[in-house]
C-alpha positions in Angstrom: 23.4 11.8 18.5 20.7 9.7 20.2 18.1 11.5 22.3 16.1 8.9 24.3 15.0 9.0 28.0 14.6 5.2 28.4 18.0 3.7 29.3 17.0 0.3 27.8 15.9 1.8 24.4 18.9 4.2 24.4 21.3 1.3 24.8 19.4 -0.7 22.2 19.6 2.2 19.7 23.3 2.6 20.5 23.8 -1.1 19.8 21.9 -0.8 16.5 23.9 2.2 15.4 27.2 0.6 16.4 26.6 -2.4 14.1 26.3 -0.2 11.0 29.6 0.8 9.4 28.1 3.9 7.9 27.4 5.4 11.3 29.3 6.6 14.3 27.7 7.4 17.7 28.9 10.8 19.1 26.5 11.1 22.0 23.5 9.4 23.6 21.6 11.6 26.0 18.4 11.2 28.1 16.7 14.6 27.7 16.1 17.4 25.2 17.8 19.8 27.6 21.0 17.7 27.6 20.8 17.4 23.8 20.7 21.2 23.4 23.7 21.6 25.7 25.7 18.9 23.9 24.8 19.9 20.4 27.4 22.7 20.0 30.1 20.5 21.3 29.6 17.2 19.4 28.0 18.8 16.2 26.3 15.6 15.0 25.4 15.1 11.3 22.0 13.6 12.3 19.9 13.3 15.5 17.7 10.4 16.5 14.9 12.1 18.5 12.5 10.5 20.9 9.1 12.3 21.2 8.0 11.6 24.7 10.8 13.1 26.9 10.8 14.3 30.5 10.7 18.1 30.7 11.0 19.5 27.1 9.4 17.0 24.7 10.8 16.1 21.3 8.5 18.5 19.4 9.8 21.5 21.3 13.3 20.2 21.1 13.0 19.9 17.3 11.7 23.5 17.1 14.6 24.7 19.2 17.3 22.8 17.2 15.9 23.9 13.9 15.9 27.5 15.0 19.3 27.6 16.8 21.5 25.0 15.2 19.7 23.3 12.3 20.5 19.6 12.1 18.8 16.7 10.3 16.4 15.0 12.8 14.9 11.5 12.5 12.0 11.0 14.9 11.9 7.6 16.6 8.3 7.1 17.6 6.0 4.5 19.2 3.7 3.8 16.3 0.7 2.5 18.3 0.0 5.6 20.5 -2.2 8.2 18.9 -0.8 11.0 21.1 2.7 10.1 20.1 1.8 10.0 16.5 0.3 13.5 16.5 3.4 14.8 18.2 5.6 13.0 15.7 3.7 14.5 12.7 3.9 18.0 14.3 7.7 17.4 14.7 7.9 16.8 11.0 6.0 20.1 10.5 8.5 21.7 12.8 11.5 20.6 10.7 12.2 16.9 11.4 12.9 15.0 8.2 11.4 11.6 8.8 9.7 9.3 11.4 10.5 5.7 12.0 9.3 3.0 14.3 10.9 2.6 17.7 12.6 -0.8 18.4 11.2 -2.6 21.4 13.7 -5.5 21.9 16.2 -7.8 20.2 13.9 -10.8 20.4 10.7 -9.2 19.1 9.4 -9.9 15.6 10.6 -7.5 12.9 13.5 -6.3 14.9 16.1 -6.6 12.1 13.7 -4.8 9.7 13.1 -1.9 12.1 16.9 -1.7 13.0 17.7 -1.6 9.3 15.2 1.1 8.6 16.5 3.2 11.5 20.1 3.0 10.3 19.2 3.7 6.7 17.1 6.7 7.6 19.8 8.1 9.9 22.4 7.7 7.1 20.3 9.1 4.4 19.1 12.1 6.4 22.6 12.9 7.6 23.3 13.9 3.9 20.4 16.4 3.8 21.5 20.1 4.0 19.2 21.9 6.4 18.8 25.6 7.0 17.0 27.7 9.6 13.3 27.6 8.9 12.3 30.5 6.7 9.0 32.1 5.8 8.1 30.3 2.7 5.7 33.1 1.9 8.8 35.2 1.1 9.8 32.9 -1.7 9.6 34.4 -5.2 8.4 32.3 -8.2 11.0 31.6 -10.9 10.8 33.6 -14.1 8.9 31.0 -15.9 6.0 30.9 -13.4 3.9 33.7 -15.0 0.1 33.4 -14.6 -0.3 32.6 -18.3 2.3 29.9 -18.3 -0.1 27.1 -17.5 -3.6 26.6 -18.7 -5.6 23.4 -18.8 -6.6 22.2 -22.3 -9.5 20.3 -20.8 -11.3 20.7 -17.4 -9.2 18.6 -14.9 -10.9 15.6 -13.4 -8.3 14.3 -10.9 -5.4 15.5 -8.8 -2.5 13.2 -7.9 0.2 14.5 -5.5 3.3 12.9 -4.1 6.1 13.6 -1.7 8.9 12.0 0.3 11.5 13.6 2.6 10.0 16.8 3.9 6.6 15.9 2.5 4.2 16.1 5.4 4.5 19.8 6.1 4.7 20.5 2.3 1.5 18.5 1.8 -0.2 20.3 4.7 0.6 23.6 3.1 -0.6 22.7 -0.4 -3.7 20.9 0.7 -4.4 23.6 3.3 -4.8 26.1 0.5 -7.6 24.1 -1.1 -11.2 24.9 -0.1 -13.5 22.2 1.4 -15.5 22.3 -1.9 -12.5 21.7 -4.1 -14.0 20.1 -7.2 -11.5 17.3 -7.7 -10.7 14.1 -5.9 -7.1 14.0 -4.6 -4.9 10.9 -4.7 -1.8 11.1 -2.4 1.4 9.2 -2.1 3.8 10.0 0.8 6.8 7.8 1.5 6.6 6.8 5.2 6.8 3.7 7.3 3.6 1.7 7.0 3.0 1.8 10.7 2.5 5.6 10.5 0.1 6.0 7.6 -3.1 5.8 9.5 -1.8 8.4 11.9 -0.4 10.6 9.1 -3.8 10.6 7.4 -5.6 11.5 10.7 -3.1 14.3 11.4 -3.6 15.7 7.9 -7.4 15.4 8.2 -7.2 17.6 11.3 -5.2 20.3 9.5 -6.7 20.9 6.1 -10.3 21.8 4.9 -10.6 18.6 2.8 -11.6 15.3 4.3 -8.6 13.0 4.4 -8.5 9.2 4.8 -6.7 6.0 3.8 -7.7 4.8 0.3 -9.8 1.6 0.0 -9.8 -0.9 -2.8 -12.7 -0.3 -5.3 -13.7 3.0 -3.8 -15.1 5.6 -6.2 -13.1 8.8 -5.6 -15.2 11.8 -4.8 -14.5 15.6 -5.2 -13.2 17.4 -2.2 -11.7 14.2 -0.6 -8.0 13.2 -0.2 -7.2 9.5 -0.6 -3.9 8.5 1.0 -2.0 5.4 -0.2 -2.0 2.8 2.5 1.2 1.7 4.2 3.4 -0.5 1.9 0.8 -0.6 -0.9 0.6 1.2 -4.3 -2.3 3.5 -5.0 -3.6 3.6 -8.5 -6.7 4.8 -10.4 -8.2 1.9 -12.3 -9.7 1.8 -15.8 -13.2 2.1 -14.4 -12.3 5.2 -12.4 -12.2 3.3 -9.2 -9.3 3.2 -6.7 -6.9 0.2 -6.9 -4.7 -0.8 -4.0 -1.8 -3.0 -5.2 0.7 -5.2 -3.5 2.8 -5.3 -6.7 6.5 -5.4 -6.0 8.2 -2.1 -5.0 9.3 0.2 -7.8 12.8 1.5 -7.3 12.5 0.3 -3.6 9.3 2.3 -3.1 5.9 1.1 -2.2 3.8 3.1 -2.6 5.5 4.5 -5.7 4.6 7.9 -7.0 5.5 6.9 -10.6 2.9 4.2 -10.6 0.2 6.6 -9.4 1.0 9.2 -12.0 1.3 6.5 -14.7 -2.2 5.3 -13.9 -3.6 8.8 -14.0 -1.9 9.3 -17.4 -3.6 6.0 -18.7 -7.0 6.6 -17.2 -7.7 10.4 -17.5 -4.8 11.6 -19.6 -5.3 15.3 -20.4 -7.7 15.7 -17.6 -5.1 14.7 -15.0 -3.2 17.1 -12.7 0.0 15.9 -11.2 2.1 17.5 -8.4 5.5 16.3 -7.2 6.9 17.8 -4.1 10.1 17.6 -2.0 11.8 14.2 -1.8 15.1 12.3 -2.1 15.7 10.1 -5.2 13.7 10.0 -8.4 10.4 8.4 -7.6 7.5 10.1 -9.4 9.7 11.7 -12.1 9.1 9.1 -14.8 5.4 8.9 -14.0 5.0 12.7 -14.1 6.7 12.8 -17.5 4.2 10.1 -18.8 1.3 12.2 -17.4 2.6 15.3 -19.2 3.1 13.4 -22.5 -0.5 12.2 -22.1 -1.6 15.8 -22.1 -2.0 16.3 -18.3 -0.7 19.3 -16.4 2.2 18.8 -14.1 3.7 20.9 -11.4 6.9 20.4 -9.5 8.1 22.2 -6.3 10.7 24.8 -7.0 14.2 24.3 -5.7 13.9 27.5 -3.6 11.5 25.8 -1.1 12.1 22.1 -1.4 13.7 20.4 1.6 15.2 18.0 -0.8 15.2 18.8 -4.5 15.8 15.3 -5.7 12.4 14.1 -7.0 11.3 17.4 -8.5 14.7 18.0 -10.1 14.5 14.5 -11.7 11.1 15.3 -13.1 12.4 18.6 -14.6 15.3 16.7 -16.1 13.0 14.2 -17.7 10.7 16.8 -19.1 7.9 16.0 -16.7 7.3 19.4 -15.3 4.9 21.8 -17.0 5.6 24.4 -14.4 7.9 24.8 -11.3 6.5 26.8 -8.4 7.6 27.6 -4.8 5.5 25.8 -2.3 3.2 28.7 -1.3 2.1 29.2 -4.9 1.1 25.6 -5.7 -2.2 25.4 -3.8 -3.6 28.7 -5.2 -2.6 27.6 -8.7 -4.4 24.3 -8.2 -7.5 26.2 -7.1 -7.2 28.3 -10.3 -6.8 25.3 -12.5 -9.5 23.2 -10.9 -11.9 26.2 -11.2 -11.8 26.0 -15.1 -15.0 23.9 -15.2 -17.0 23.4 -18.5 
C-alpha cells in the first residue's frame, strides 16, 4: 500500500512499484485516514508511508497502525527538510522499519538508484514479522544473563555499537541509559541511506545524554561522545587511536559495515574493546564481533525477545561472537556497569 498525498509522487511510486516483479500494488491512497480505513480490507504486506500528510501525519498514522493492525512500514521522506527528518526518525521510534529518500521525478539524477532502493526496502521489509508494540521493560533476561556472567578482564577503553533494521529506536534506548559523563568514546554504525545520516545523528543528539555527531577523519575520540559513521562510508579506529573514514568498497553490500568497525576495534584495543550488536537483517557485524571476542574484548548481542529482526545478533551468536545476550532494556545499564570498572 502506498500512502502519499501528492498525486504526482503517488503515481510515480506506483510506477516504480509496478516495474518490480517482486511487488504488487494493492492500494494507493492520499491520506492517513484513508489508509486506516483500507488497511483491514486490503491487508498489505508492507506500507510505503509519506510523512507530511494532510490531517493525520505519517508519524501518528504509524503509531495507529502499529497499535491496531501491525504492518511493516517504510517511511518515504524528503531528505533535505529538517522538520521532515525529525518526524521520520520519530516514526522509526514509533515502529516504522526503515526510511528511504522520496523520488522527485523520472528525469532527475539518481532516480534509478532511489527507485531501486525503494523497491528493495519494500520487498525486504515485507518479510519482517511485526507485533504490537510491547513494553520492553517487561522482557526477562535469558538464563545465561546473570550479573556474574560478564566481567571485563581489563578496563574498557572504547565502545563500538551497530544496528540495522529497527536500529534507531534500539540505539536511542541503549544510549539513553548512558550518563553524560560515560567514560568511553562510542563509535556507531547504523545502516541507513546516506541522505539521512546527518538528520539521524541530530535526532539522536536531541534524545540521549551523550553528545552525538558525525565522525570526522583523523578525529581523536573523546569519552562521553558518540561518533556516527557518515553516510556511505566505513567508520574505523586507526592504529594511532584516531578515527578513520574509509571509502573502501562495501562489505557484503554494506557501507558502513559493522564488521569492519568491530574488526578495527579488535586490532587496535583488543581486550579493552566493548562491542554491541543490535537488531538487524542479515549478518553484518557478526564476523567482526567474533574477531573482537577472540581478541579478548567483551561482546553483547541483543536477545531475540526484543530484537525487531534477530538476523545480525543471531549470526553473531552462531559464530561464537557473543559473550552475553541481553534484552534491550538491560544492555545500557550493563554497559554502565562495565565501563565503571576503571583502574
